[in-house]
C-alpha positions as CSV (number, residue, x, y, z in Angstrom):
1,M,0.1,0.1,0.1
2,S,1.5,3.1,-1.1
3,D,2.4,6.2,1.5
4,P,0.1,9.1,2.0
5,V,0.5,11.5,-1.5
6,T,-0.2,15.4,-0.8
7,E,0.3,18.3,-2.4
8,P,1.7,22.0,-1.3
9,I,-1.7,23.6,-0.9
10,S,-1.7,25.0,2.6
11,W,-2.2,28.7,2.5
12,A,-1.6,30.8,5.7
13,A,-4.8,32.9,6.9
14,D,-5.3,35.8,8.6
15,G,-8.1,37.1,10.2
16,G,-11.2,37.1,8.0
17,R,-10.0,35.1,5.2
18,W,-11.8,32.3,3.4
19,S,-11.1,29.4,1.7
20,V,-12.6,26.2,0.1
21,L,-11.4,22.8,-0.9
22,V,-13.4,20.1,-2.9
23,H,-12.8,16.3,-4.2
24,G,-14.0,14.3,-6.0
25,G,-13.7,10.8,-4.9
26,A,-10.6,8.9,-4.3
27,G,-9.6,5.6,-5.8
28,P,-8.0,3.5,-8.6
29,A,-6.9,5.3,-11.9
30,S,-9.7,4.4,-14.4
31,G,-7.8,5.1,-17.5
32,R,-10.6,7.6,-18.6
33,D,-10.2,11.1,-19.5
34,P,-10.1,13.2,-16.4
35,A,-11.0,16.4,-17.6
36,P,-14.3,16.3,-16.8
37,R,-14.2,15.5,-13.2
38,L,-11.2,18.1,-12.8
39,E,-14.0,20.9,-14.6
40,G,-16.4,19.5,-12.3
41,A,-14.4,20.2,-9.2
42,L,-13.3,23.4,-10.9
43,A,-16.7,24.7,-10.9
44,A,-17.9,23.6,-7.4
45,A,-14.7,25.6,-6.2
46,T,-15.5,28.5,-7.9
47,A,-19.1,28.4,-6.8
48,A,-18.6,28.2,-3.4
49,A,-15.9,30.8,-3.7
50,E,-18.4,33.1,-4.8
51,V,-20.5,32.2,-1.8
52,L,-17.7,33.2,0.7
53,R,-16.2,36.2,-1.8
54,S,-19.8,37.8,-1.1
55,G,-19.5,37.0,2.7
56,G,-21.8,34.1,2.8
57,S,-21.4,31.3,5.3
58,S,-19.0,28.2,4.7
59,L,-22.5,26.1,5.5
60,D,-24.2,27.8,2.1
61,A,-20.6,27.5,0.4
62,V,-19.9,23.7,0.9
63,E,-23.6,23.1,0.3
64,R,-23.6,24.7,-3.0
65,A,-20.2,22.8,-4.1
66,V,-21.4,19.4,-3.4
67,S,-25.3,20.3,-5.1
68,L,-23.0,21.0,-8.5
69,M,-21.0,18.0,-8.4
70,E,-24.3,16.0,-7.1
71,D,-25.9,17.1,-10.8
72,A,-22.4,16.3,-12.6
73,P,-23.1,12.9,-14.0
74,C,-19.4,12.2,-13.9
75,F,-18.9,11.7,-10.1
76,N,-20.5,8.9,-7.8
77,A,-23.1,11.1,-5.9
78,G,-26.9,12.5,-7.3
79,T,-27.3,11.9,-10.7
80,G,-24.5,9.4,-12.2
81,A,-24.4,7.5,-8.8
82,C,-23.7,3.8,-8.9
83,L,-26.0,0.9,-8.3
84,N,-27.0,-1.5,-5.9
85,E,-26.9,-5.4,-6.0
86,D,-30.9,-5.0,-7.1
87,G,-29.6,-1.9,-9.9
88,L,-31.4,0.4,-7.7
89,I,-29.8,4.2,-6.4
90,E,-29.4,4.7,-2.8
91,L,-27.7,7.6,-1.6
92,D,-25.8,8.6,1.6
93,A,-24.7,12.3,2.5
94,S,-24.0,14.9,5.4
95,I,-23.4,18.0,6.1
96,M,-22.0,19.9,9.6
97,D,-21.9,23.4,10.7
98,G,-18.8,23.8,12.9
99,A,-20.2,26.9,14.6
100,T,-22.9,25.0,16.6
101,L,-22.4,21.2,15.9
102,R,-25.3,20.9,13.8
103,G,-25.7,18.3,11.7
104,G,-27.8,16.5,9.5
105,G,-27.8,13.0,6.9
106,V,-29.4,11.1,5.3
107,C,-28.5,7.4,4.3
108,A,-30.1,4.7,2.0
109,L,-32.3,7.6,0.5
110,P,-34.3,6.7,-2.7
111,P,-33.4,8.6,-5.6
112,F,-33.5,12.4,-4.9
113,L,-31.4,14.9,-7.5
114,N,-29.6,16.4,-4.4
115,P,-29.7,14.7,-1.2
116,I,-27.1,17.0,0.5
117,A,-30.0,19.7,0.2
118,I,-32.1,17.0,2.1
119,A,-29.4,16.8,5.0
120,R,-29.3,20.1,5.1
121,A,-32.8,20.5,5.5
122,M,-32.2,17.7,8.4
123,L,-30.1,19.9,10.0
124,E,-31.9,23.1,9.8
125,D,-35.2,20.9,11.0
126,G,-32.9,20.0,14.0
127,R,-35.2,17.4,15.5
128,H,-33.0,14.4,14.3
129,V,-29.0,14.0,12.9
130,L,-29.7,11.0,10.7
131,M,-32.8,9.4,8.7
132,A,-32.4,6.5,6.5
133,A,-34.4,4.7,3.4
134,D,-38.1,5.3,3.4
135,G,-38.1,7.7,6.5
136,A,-35.6,10.1,4.5
137,A,-37.9,10.2,1.8
138,R,-40.8,10.8,4.0
139,F,-38.9,13.7,5.4
140,A,-37.8,14.7,1.9
141,R,-41.2,15.0,0.4
142,E,-42.5,16.8,3.7
143,H,-40.2,19.2,2.8
144,G,-40.9,19.8,-0.4
145,F,-38.0,17.6,-2.2
146,V,-39.3,16.1,-5.7
147,P,-38.5,12.5,-5.9
148,S,-36.9,11.0,-8.6
149,T,-36.5,7.5,-10.1
150,S,-33.3,5.2,-10.6
151,E,-34.1,5.1,-14.4
152,A,-33.8,8.8,-14.4
153,M,-30.5,9.4,-12.6
154,T,-28.9,6.4,-14.0
155,T,-26.1,6.9,-16.4
156,P,-24.5,4.6,-19.0
157,D,-21.1,4.0,-16.8
158,A,-23.2,3.7,-13.5
159,R,-25.2,0.6,-15.7
160,A,-21.9,-0.9,-16.9
161,S,-20.2,-0.7,-13.5
162,W,-23.0,-2.8,-12.0
163,Q,-22.8,-5.1,-15.2
164,K,-19.3,-6.0,-14.1
165,T,-20.1,-6.5,-10.8
166,R,-22.9,-8.8,-11.5
167,S,-20.0,-10.7,-13.6
168,G,-18.3,-11.1,-10.6
169,A,-15.5,-8.6,-11.7
170,P,-14.5,-5.5,-9.4
171,A,-15.6,-2.0,-10.3
172,T,-12.1,-0.1,-11.2
173,D,-13.6,3.4,-12.5
174,S,-12.0,6.4,-10.1
175,K,-14.8,8.4,-10.2
176,G,-16.6,8.6,-6.6
177,T,-17.9,10.3,-3.5
178,V,-17.8,14.2,-3.6
179,G,-17.5,16.2,-0.7
180,A,-16.4,20.0,0.3
181,V,-14.7,21.8,3.3
182,A,-14.6,25.6,3.9
183,R,-14.1,28.2,6.0
184,D,-16.0,31.7,5.6
185,I,-14.9,35.3,6.6
186,L,-16.3,34.9,10.2
187,G,-14.0,32.5,10.9
188,H,-16.7,29.6,10.6
189,V,-16.1,26.4,9.3
190,A,-18.2,23.5,7.5
191,S,-18.0,20.0,5.9
192,A,-20.6,18.1,3.1
193,T,-20.2,14.8,1.7
194,S,-22.2,12.7,-0.8
195,T,-22.3,9.5,-2.4
196,G,-23.5,6.8,-3.9
197,G,-21.5,4.3,-2.6
198,I,-19.8,1.6,-3.9
199,P,-21.0,-0.6,-6.8
200,G,-23.3,-3.7,-6.1
201,K,-23.6,-3.0,-2.2
202,R,-25.9,-4.7,-0.7
203,P,-29.5,-2.7,-0.4
204,G,-29.5,-0.8,2.9
205,R,-25.7,-0.7,3.2
206,V,-24.5,2.8,4.8
207,G,-20.9,4.0,4.1
208,D,-19.1,6.6,5.7
209,S,-20.8,9.7,3.9
210,A,-24.0,9.6,6.1
211,L,-22.1,9.6,9.5
212,L,-20.8,12.6,11.1
213,G,-17.2,11.7,12.7
214,A,-16.7,9.5,9.8
215,G,-17.3,11.0,6.4
216,T,-17.6,14.6,7.4
217,C,-17.2,16.7,10.5
218,A,-16.5,20.1,11.4
219,D,-15.8,22.0,14.5
220,D,-14.9,25.8,14.8
221,D,-12.3,25.0,17.3
222,A,-10.4,22.7,15.1
223,G,-11.6,22.7,11.6
224,A,-13.4,20.7,8.8
225,A,-12.9,17.3,7.3
226,S,-14.5,15.2,4.4
227,T,-13.3,11.7,3.5
228,T,-13.7,9.3,0.5
229,G,-12.7,6.2,-0.2
230,A,-13.5,2.5,1.4
231,G,-16.4,3.4,3.5
232,E,-16.1,0.3,6.0
233,A,-12.5,1.3,6.9
234,I,-13.4,5.1,7.4
235,I,-16.1,4.1,9.7
236,R,-13.8,1.6,11.8
237,V,-11.4,4.2,12.5
238,N,-13.5,7.2,12.4
239,L,-11.7,9.4,10.3
240,A,-12.8,12.4,10.2
241,R,-12.9,13.1,13.9
242,A,-9.6,11.3,14.4
243,V,-8.3,13.9,12.0
244,I,-10.1,17.1,13.6
245,E,-8.6,16.1,16.9
246,Q,-5.1,16.3,15.3
247,M,-5.8,20.2,14.2
248,R,-7.3,20.7,17.9
249,S,-3.7,20.3,18.7
250,R,-2.7,22.6,16.2
251,V,-1.3,20.2,13.7
252,S,-1.6,21.3,10.1
253,P,-4.0,20.1,7.7
254,E,-1.3,18.8,5.3
255,D,0.3,16.8,8.4
256,A,-2.8,15.7,10.1
257,A,-4.1,14.5,6.6
258,R,-1.1,12.6,6.3
259,E,-1.3,11.3,9.5
260,G,-5.0,10.5,9.0
261,I,-4.5,8.2,5.7
262,R,-1.6,6.6,7.7
263,L,-4.2,5.5,10.4
264,L,-6.6,4.0,8.2
265,A,-3.7,1.9,6.4
266,T,-1.7,0.4,8.7
267,R,-4.8,-0.2,11.4
268,V,-7.3,-1.4,9.2
269,G,-6.0,-1.9,5.7
270,G,-7.8,1.0,4.2
271,T,-7.4,3.1,1.2
272,G,-8.9,6.6,0.3
273,G,-8.3,10.4,0.7
274,I,-9.5,13.1,3.1
275,I,-9.8,17.0,2.3
276,L,-9.2,19.5,5.4
277,V,-9.7,23.2,6.4
278,D,-8.4,24.3,9.9
279,R,-9.8,26.9,11.8
280,A,-6.8,29.7,10.6
281,G,-8.7,28.8,6.8
282,R,-5.3,26.7,5.8
283,L,-6.0,23.7,3.2
284,G,-4.6,20.4,3.0
285,W,-5.7,16.8,1.6
286,A,-3.6,13.7,1.4
287,R,-4.4,9.9,-0.2
288,N,-3.0,6.7,-0.5
289,T,-5.1,5.9,-4.2
290,P,-3.6,6.6,-7.5
291,S,-6.2,9.3,-8.1
292,M,-8.3,11.7,-6.1
293,T,-9.8,14.7,-7.9
294,W,-9.5,18.2,-5.8
295,A,-9.9,21.9,-6.4
296,A,-9.8,24.7,-4.4
297,A,-9.9,28.9,-4.1
298,A,-9.0,31.0,-1.2
299,E,-9.1,35.0,-0.9
300,G,-5.9,36.2,-2.1
301,I,-5.2,33.6,-4.9
302,A,-5.8,34.6,-8.4
303,A,-7.4,31.8,-9.6
304,P,-8.9,28.2,-8.1
305,L,-6.4,25.3,-8.3
306,C,-7.3,22.0,-9.5
307,G,-5.2,18.3,-9.8
308,S,-6.2,14.4,-9.5
């Protein structure tokens, strides 16, 4: 298993500075043209930057970024999500506010175009943090969200990947979970994550993306995190929370990301990636997979950056 890979995108941040970092999933290299995923991540980071630049909240910024990636069929979230054993879409998503520690999540959700918006509605409703399957769908309908169908949201790539898993072959496409972390000009952080899970999963399977502390975590006293990769392994080490606690001790986002991915690999043999923003607005990421699409923007940087 390879050592964690990082890139020096940690920018110093003074009071009032904003920043955002998004990911489009960590996994094996697919051999496909990475341009659609890079363009999708860049568009998401750019849109989130517009929210932050105008004084909007980190919570609004991460929801906006993830919603755009859910709408892009090149990612495994929303439209384009992978299919379970039965050839159907089930969605996981969560969002967390670092200022209040409020959070909302949905899991094993039947098809809706933007599960992250439903997770945000859960957060704002405040009665529950996480809802599943038919109960989550009922909550969504009661709050004005219109159901879709697996047929409408399934792409040819997702169908081909499902057919491959049915034949017993592993799915090797690197498109995956999407996520975003941000800090706003008031110093508040937030995180959001959304996924279709893993191709050919058992119906009802829930991964890390719906779970606060595993796939999504935000705390103004430390920073915010969003993870991607082998969900069962990420859950077992509570990866997002583990890395947040490192940043609480003033470890830099880049170093905390590296240590988190080392923990994932050495303790449970897991693969994946993580993106981070600390309470000062510095950004960092790490992965131990061949690929992880990302894009970042920050005040004082001329144009957003992206890579894979």
